[in-house]
Phi, psi and omega in degrees: 000144180275130176267105185292329178295316178295318179296319179296317179297314179297320178296318179295318179298318179296317180295317178298317179296319180295316180294321178296315179295319179301318179297317179295320179294318179298319177296322178296314178296322179296318178297319179295317179297317179297316180298315180296320179295316179295320178296317179298317180297314179296318179298318179296316179297318178297318179294319179295318178296320179296315180297322178295314179294321181294324180291339179265004181294137183267345181216164178294323179299317179296317179298317178295321178295316177299316181296317180297314180296321180295315180297319179296312181292326177295318179296314180298320178295318179297315180297317178297317180292319179297320177296315180297316181294321179295323176294321179295318178293323178295318177297321178295319178298320177297320179296317180295321184282338187311313181295340183266353183301308184296311179298322180291317178297320179294318182290319182278339180277348180288141178283139180277140178293142180266148179285139181263000000 
C-alpha cells in the first residue's frame, strides 16, 4: 500500500531542496555576471587611460614602450580573470550537481545482481 503521508513528505523535501539549489545557482550566475561586468569596465578604463598616455608620447620609442607595457599588463590581467572565471564556473557546476550526489552515489553504490 502507498503511504501518502510519506510520499507527501518526500515530495516537500525534494521541492525544498530544489528551491534551495535554484537559489544557490542563481547567486552563482549573478556573481559571474557581476565579475564579468567589472572586468569589462576595468578593461575599458585601462584602454582609455592607455590611449590618453599614448597620445601624449613624444617619441616613437616612448610610444612603443607604452604599447608593450599595456599589452603585457592586458595579457596578464586577462589570464588572471580567465582563471578566476573558470574557478567560478567550476564552483557553479559543483553547486548544480550537489543535489544529485546522494542519489547517484546510492545508485552506483548498489550492488548489481549477478546472472545465474
